[in-house]
C-alpha positions in Angstrom: -8.6 5.9 -2.3 -5.7 6.9 -0.1 -5.0 3.3 0.8 -5.0 2.3 -2.9 -2.7 5.2 -3.8 -0.3 4.1 -1.0 -0.4 0.5 -2.2 0.5 1.7 -5.7 3.6 3.4 -4.4 4.9 0.3 -2.7 8.0 -1.0 -4.3 8.0 -4.5 -5.8 10.7 -5.6 -3.3 8.4 -4.6 -0.4 5.4 -6.2 -1.9 7.4 -9.5 -2.2 9.1 -9.2 1.2 6.2 -8.2 3.4 4.0 -11.3 2.6 7.0 -13.6 3.0 7.9 -12.1 6.3 4.3 -12.4 7.6 4.1 -16.0 6.5 7.5 -16.7 8.1 6.5 -15.0 11.3 3.3 -17.0 11.5 5.3 -20.2 10.9 7.8 -19.1 13.5 5.1 -18.4 16.1 3.5 -21.8 15.4 6.9 -23.5 15.7 7.7 -21.7 18.9 4.3 -22.5 20.4 4.6 -26.2 19.5 8.2 -26.3 20.7 7.2 -24.6 24.0 4.3 -27.1 24.5 6.6 -30.0 23.8 9.3 -28.8 26.1 6.8 -28.0 28.8 5.1 -31.4 28.5 8.5 -33.2 28.4 9.8 -31.3 31.4 6.7 -31.9 33.4 6.7 -35.6 32.4 10.4 -35.9 33.5 9.7 -34.2 36.8 6.6 -36.2 37.4 8.5 -39.5 36.8 11.2 -38.4 39.1 8.7 -37.5 41.8 6.9 -40.8 41.4 10.2 -42.7 41.6 11.2 -40.9 44.7 7.9 -41.7 46.3 8.2 -45.4 45.4 11.8 -45.4 46.7 10.6 -43.8 49.9 7.8 -46.4 50.3 10.3 -49.2 49.7 12.1 -48.3 52.9 8.9 -49.1 54.9 9.3 -52.0 57.3 6.3 -53.7 59.0 6.9 -54.6 62.7 4.8 -55.6 65.7 4.7 -51.9 66.7 3.5 -50.8 63.3 5.1 -49.5 60.1 8.6 -48.0 60.4 10.8 -46.2 57.9 14.2 -48.0 57.7 16.2 -45.0 56.7 19.2 -43.2 58.3 18.9 -39.8 59.9 21.3 -38.3 57.4 19.3 -39.7 54.5 16.1 -38.6 56.1 17.4 -35.0 56.5 18.5 -35.0 52.8 15.2 -36.3 51.7 13.2 -33.9 53.8 15.2 -30.8 52.9 15.0 -28.7 49.8 16.0 -25.1 49.7 12.6 -24.1 48.4 10.3 -26.6 50.2 11.5 -28.0 53.6 10.0 -31.2 55.2 8.2 -32.3 52.0 7.1 -35.8 52.7 4.7 -37.4 55.2 3.7 -41.0 56.1 0.1 -41.5 57.1 -1.8 -44.5 58.4 -5.3 -45.6 57.3 -7.0 -43.1 59.7 -4.8 -40.2 58.5 -2.5 -40.1 61.5 1.0 -38.9 60.8 3.5 -41.6 61.3 6.5 -39.7 60.0 7.4 -36.6 58.2 5.8 -33.1 58.2 2.2 -33.1 59.4 1.5 -29.7 57.8 1.8 -31.0 54.3 -1.5 -30.6 52.3 -3.5 -33.8 51.8 -4.6 -34.6 48.2 -8.3 -34.6 47.5 -8.2 -38.2 46.1 -11.2 -40.5 46.4 -9.2 -43.6 47.0 -5.8 -44.8 47.8 -3.2 -45.6 45.1 -1.7 -49.0 45.5 -0.5 -49.8 42.1 0.9 -46.5 40.8 1.7 -43.2 42.5 -1.0 -40.6 41.9 0.0 -37.0 41.2 -1.8 -33.9 42.4 -1.3 -30.1 42.6 -1.6 -28.1 45.8 -0.5 -24.9 47.7 2.2 -25.2 50.4 3.8 -22.3 52.3 2.5 -19.8 49.7 3.7 -21.5 46.6 2.5 -24.0 44.1 3.7 -27.5 44.7 3.4 -30.9 42.9 2.8 -34.0 44.9 2.7 -37.7 44.6 0.7 -40.2 46.8 1.5 -43.9 47.0 -0.2 -46.5 49.3 1.2 -49.8 50.6 -0.7 -52.7 52.3 0.9 -55.0 54.8 1.3 -58.6 53.5 0.7 -60.0 56.9 -1.4 -57.5 58.7 -4.7 -56.0 57.5 -3.2 -52.5 57.5 -2.1 -49.9 54.9 -0.1 -46.7 54.9 0.2 -43.8 52.5 3.3 -41.9 51.5 2.9 -38.4 50.3 5.9 -36.5 48.7 5.8 -32.8 47.6 8.0 -30.9 45.2 8.2 -27.2 44.5 6.8 -26.1 41.1 9.3 -23.2 40.9 12.0 -25.7 40.0 9.9 -26.6 36.9 9.3 -22.9 36.1 13.0 -22.2 36.2 13.8 -25.1 34.0 11.1 -24.1 31.5 12.4 -20.5 31.5 15.9 -21.7 30.8 14.7 -23.9 28.1 12.6 -21.1 26.6 15.6 -18.8 26.6 17.7 -21.5 25.1 15.1 -21.8 22.3 14.2 -18.1 21.9 17.6 -16.5 21.5 18.9 -18.8 18.7 15.4 -18.6 17.1 15.6 -14.8 17.1 19.1 -14.9 15.6 17.9 -17.3 12.9 14.9 -15.0 12.4 17.0 -11.9 11.8 19.3 -13.9 9.5 16.4 -15.3 7.6 14.8 -11.9 7.0 18.2 -10.5 5.9 18.6 -13.4 3.5 15.1 -12.9 2.2 15.7 -9.2 1.7 19.1 -9.9 0.0 17.6 -12.6 -2.2 14.7 -10.3 -3.4 17.1 -7.4 -4.0 19.4 -9.6 -6.0 16.4 -10.9 -8.0 15.2 -7.4 -8.7 18.7 -6.1 -9.6 18.2 -6.6 -13.3 14.9 -4.6 -13.2 16.7 -1.8 -11.4 19.4 -1.8 -14.0 16.7 -1.5 -16.7 15.1 1.4 -14.8 18.5 3.2 -14.5 19.0 2.6 -18.2 15.7 4.2 -19.0 16.4 7.1 -16.6 19.7 7.9 -18.3 18.3 8.0 -21.8 17.2 11.1 -23.6 13.5 11.4 -24.5 14.2 10.6 -28.1 16.4 7.6 -27.4 14.1 4.7 -28.6 16.6 1.9 -28.6 15.6 -1.5 -27.2 16.0 -2.1 -23.5 18.6 -4.7 -22.4 17.0 -8.1 -21.6 20.1 -9.9 -20.5 19.8 -11.2 -16.9 16.1 -10.2 -16.6 14.0 -12.7 -14.7 11.9 -15.0 -16.9 8.7 -13.7 -15.4 9.6 -10.1 -16.5 11.2 -10.9 -19.9 7.8 -10.9 -21.8 7.2 -7.4 -20.4 10.6 -6.1 -21.5 10.1 -7.8 -24.9 6.7 -6.1 -25.3 8.2 -2.7 -24.3 11.0 -3.2 -26.9 8.3 -4.0 -29.5 6.5 -0.8 -28.6 9.7 1.1 -28.8 10.4 -0.3 -32.2 6.9 0.7 -33.4 7.4 4.2 -32.0 10.8 4.5 -33.6 9.4 3.4 -36.9 6.5 5.9 -36.5 8.9 8.7 -35.7 11.1 7.8 -38.6 8.0 7.9 -40.9 6.9 11.3 -39.5 10.4 12.7 -39.9 10.7 11.4 -43.5 7.2 12.9 -44.2 8.2 16.3 -42.8 11.5 16.2 -44.7 9.8 15.2 -48.0 7.0 17.7 -47.5 9.4 20.5 -46.7 11.6 19.6 -49.6 8.7 19.5 -52.1 7.4 22.8 -50.8 10.6 24.7 -51.3 10.2 24.9 -55.1 6.6 26.2 -55.2 7.3 28.6 -52.3 10.3 30.0 -54.2 8.2 30.3 -57.4 5.5 32.1 -55.4 8.0 34.6 -54.1 9.5 35.2 -57.6 6.0 35.7 -59.1 5.1 38.0 -56.3 8.2 40.1 -56.8 7.5 40.2 -60.6 3.9 41.3 -60.0 5.1 44.0 -57.6 7.6 45.2 -60.2 4.9 45.3 -62.9 2.5 47.2 -60.7 5.2 49.6 -59.6 5.2 51.0 -63.2 1.7 52.3 -62.7 1.3 55.5 -60.8 -2.5 55.3 -60.4 -4.5 54.7 -57.4 -5.1 51.1 -58.3 -1.4 50.2 -58.0 -1.1 51.9 -54.6 -4.1 50.0 -53.3 -2.4 46.6 -54.2 1.0 47.5 -52.7 0.2 46.6 -49.1 -1.2 43.2 -50.2 1.9 42.4 -52.2 4.1 43.5 -49.3 2.2 41.1 -47.0 2.4 38.4 -49.6 6.2 38.8 -49.8 6.6 38.7 -46.0 4.4 35.6 -45.8 6.4 33.8 -48.5 9.7 34.7 -46.7 8.3 33.4 -43.4 7.1 30.2 -45.2 10.5 29.7 -46.8 12.2 30.2 -43.4 9.8 27.7 -41.8 10.5 25.1 -44.5 14.3 25.6 -44.1 14.1 25.2 -40.3 11.9 22.1 -40.7 14.6 20.6 -42.9 17.3 21.6 -40.4 15.3 20.1 -37.5 14.8 16.8 -39.4 18.5 16.6 -40.3 19.6 17.3 -36.7 17.3 14.6 -35.3 18.1 12.0 -37.9 21.5 11.0 -36.5 22.0 10.0 -32.9 25.2 12.1 -32.8 26.7 14.7 -35.2 29.9 13.4 -36.8 33.0 15.1 -35.3 35.8 13.7 -37.3 38.2 15.0 -39.9 39.2 13.4 -43.1 41.7 11.1 -41.4 39.0 9.8 -39.0 40.4 11.6 -36.0 38.5 13.8 -33.6 38.1 17.3 -35.1 39.2 20.0 -32.6 38.4 23.5 -33.9 39.0 27.0 -32.8 35.5 28.2 -31.9 36.3 31.9 -32.2 36.0 32.3 -36.0 33.0 30.0 -36.1 31.1 32.1 -33.5 32.3 35.4 -35.0 31.1 34.5 -38.4 27.7 33.3 -37.1 27.2 36.4 -34.9 28.3 39.1 -37.4 25.0 39.3 -39.4 23.0 39.6 -36.2 25.3 42.3 -34.9 24.6 44.3 -38.1 20.9 43.6 -37.8 20.9 44.8 -34.1 22.8 48.0 -35.0 20.2 48.8 -37.7 17.5 48.5 -35.0 19.4 50.7 -32.5 20.4 47.8 -30.3 23.8 46.2 -29.5 25.2 42.7 -29.8 28.7 42.2 -28.2 30.9 39.2 -28.6 33.5 38.6 -25.9 36.1 36.0 -27.0 39.4 35.0 -25.3 42.6 36.1 -26.9 43.9 32.6 -27.1 42.4 29.8 -29.4 39.4 28.0 -27.9 39.6 24.4 -29.1 36.6 22.1 -28.8 35.1 19.3 -30.7 32.5 21.0 -32.9 31.0 21.2 -36.4 31.2 24.6 -38.0 28.0 24.4 -39.9 25.8 23.0 -37.0 27.3 25.2 -34.3 26.9 28.3 -36.5 23.3 27.4 -37.1 22.7 26.8 -33.4 24.1 30.2 -32.4 22.2 31.9 -35.3 18.9 30.5 -34.0 19.5 31.6 -30.4 20.6 35.1 -31.5 17.6 35.4 -33.8 15.3 34.5 -30.8 17.1 37.2 -28.7 16.6 39.8 -31.4 12.9 38.9 -31.7 12.0 38.7 -28.0 15.0 40.2 -26.1 15.9 43.6 -24.9 18.4 46.2 -26.2 21.6 44.6 -25.0 22.8 41.2 -26.1 26.1 39.5 -25.1 27.9 36.4 -26.2 30.8 35.3 -24.0 33.1 32.3 -24.3 35.1 30.9 -21.3 37.5 27.9 -21.2 37.0 25.4 -18.4 39.1 22.5 -17.3 37.9 20.1 -19.9 35.1 22.1 -21.6 34.2 25.4 -23.2 31.3 27.5 -21.8 29.3 29.7 -24.2 26.7 32.1 -22.7 24.2 34.0 -24.9 22.5 36.6 -22.8 19.9 39.4 -23.3 18.2 41.9 -21.0 14.7 41.3 -22.1 11.6 40.3 -20.1 12.7 36.6 -20.1 10.2 33.8 -19.7 8.2 32.5 -16.8 10.2 29.9 -14.8 7.4 27.4 -15.3 7.9 27.7 -19.1 11.6 26.9 -19.1 11.1 23.2 -19.8 9.0 24.1 -22.8 11.5 26.6 -24.3 13.0 23.9 -26.6 9.7 22.4 -27.5 9.0 22.4 -31.2 6.5 25.2 -32.4 6.2 26.5 -28.8 6.6 30.3 -28.7 4.9 31.2 -25.4 2.3 33.8 -24.6 4.3 36.5 -26.4 3.5 34.9 -29.8 0.7 32.5 -29.2 -1.7 35.0 -27.8 -1.2 37.5 -30.6 -3.3 37.1 -33.7 -1.0 39.2 -35.9 2.2 37.5 -34.8 4.5 40.2 -36.2 7.6 38.6 -34.7 7.9 36.2 -37.7 9.2 33.4 -35.5 8.5 29.7 -36.3 9.0 28.2 -32.9 11.7 25.9 -34.2 14.9 27.9 -33.7 15.6 26.9 -30.1 14.5 23.4 -30.7 17.1 23.1 -33.5 19.8 24.7 -31.3 19.1 22.3 -28.5 19.2 19.3 -30.8 22.6 20.5 -32.2 24.2 21.1 -28.8 23.1 17.8 -27.3 24.3 15.9 -30.4 27.6 17.6 -30.2 27.9 16.0 -26.7 27.3 19.3 -24.9 24.9 20.4 -22.2 22.1 23.0 -22.4 20.8 25.2 -19.5 18.7 28.3 -19.3 18.3 30.9 -16.6 15.7 33.7 -16.4 14.3 36.1 -13.9 14.7 36.3 -10.9 18.0 34.4 -11.1 19.2 36.4 -14.2 18.1 39.8 -15.4 16.7 38.7 -18.7 17.4 35.3 -20.4 20.7 33.4 -20.5 21.3 30.3 -22.6 24.4 28.4 -21.5 26.2 25.8 -23.5 29.1 23.6 -22.3 30.9 21.8 -25.1 33.6 19.1 -24.4 37.1 20.1 -25.3 38.7 16.7 -24.8 
């Protein structure tokens, strides 16, 4: 299982490169082995031919006289022929009985069954503690019934040095070509996978609700069907989401009228029953009060559903004035107007809501309706779940405006921060209570998040232990 998991984590580039490198290494090893064998065989053949030629040339200097065979060669030539820096005295001339006629008598004799008259015969032996290669050539007198044998030796270390030099001459360029080839393979694979990495970066940059088709330009032909299938799935999901949003919008719109009628009828029924002072009227009063509260909550939920659908319908909220130019507005009156009802509500509850605004205008690209609704939803959440102190501060940055909405409540668990803007999620504070007296719908922060992101801003949240309570921070562009 661990090996399978590790293989799943391998990148496509590595999965392509590793087999190619292994195949190339095996081919390289085979090529080096064949080249080494060919070079060794060629060098040995060249040395053997030279050794045979030297032996034949030495035998050609043999002269038959009445006193026996003699070598007709000068002393200087004989010294040059007999001397080698690695193997001195490396030839010998023997008669039929094995007597030394000339040369070094200590040279090893080949274990050959017969003399070689037509072609010099080669053999290997040990001489003075090192490997040597020898050649034996026999000559018969044309006039006398006698024969002699010439034996010539050559040090094998000369061949070893040559083979080592040849190997180095082969290995160093081969290694250089090997490194260059691996680098080219890696570069080629990376270049081939570059379109896939571009698609991956495009997917990573997108918002979760961005269901546009993925770019297919430059994608390899083998991967194009996969991208096309993903685009088809994205189109299906986009259509399904559009149908769901349209259904929610239609259902919420259709429910507004009967819910409003239900609330009016409940109010009329309460008014009628209030005229009676009997026990029967007082018994129905709690039921009517609960019915009015439920209808109010239902009306609020329907309104927030419509707001959520409207905020999610467009990719970006229009931020232009009547002349088609970017609409820069002073955020101070917008925020003050949205926060004032909640300040009065907090004061009635014995709590405080403060709004700290700069003395100078705070210009930013914003929509008064949507920004006001976003602030109202966050403040409503703070009043429902926060502490006694709430604060809204506005600061101007270099090219943006920072808005902080803080409360000194219990906050939320750090693990729940990613779910704070999830639709209908209210955490353990509401989900675990059967009575749910808070009246929240779980859509307020979701709508606020959608509004801020579609205004081109950023949304971040801090809670305990980083912040004593809960802080929602918006950063809206001002340029």
